[in-house]
N, C-alpha and C positions, 0 to 999 in steps of 0.2 A: 707389429711386424717382428718376425723372428729371424735372426741372422745367426748362422753358426760361425762363431769367431774362433773356434778351437784351432783351426789350421792357419790362422792369420799370422802376420808378423808381430813379434812382441812389442815393437816400437809404435804400433798403431794404437791410437786412443779411440777405441770403438764407441765408448760412451759419449765422447765429444762429437763423433761423427753422427751418431743417432740424434743427439740434441740439435745439432746444426740442421740436419734433414727435417726434423720435426718443426723447427722454427721456420724453415723455408716453406714447408707445406702450409703452416698456419698463416704466414704472410701472403701466400698465394691465394688461399681461401678468402682472407680478409679483403685482398685487392679485388677479387672477382665480385664479392658481395657489394663493395663500394661502387664498382663500375656499373653493376646492374641497377643499383639505386640511382646513380647519376643518370643513366640512360632512361630509367622510368620517370625521373623527375623532369628531364628534358622533354620526353614525349608528352607528359601531362601539362607542363607549363609553357612550352614553346609551340605547341600545335593547337 
């Protein structure tokens, strides 16, 4: 992802924003994968 930060406020820490967003996306993907595995396991073992 490329963001033009040249016109932004100097007090903004864009590197930290990008790191936080990347962590959020990674956590979301991991959560979705775990939920899919949980549902697949429930479908296999409980039905």
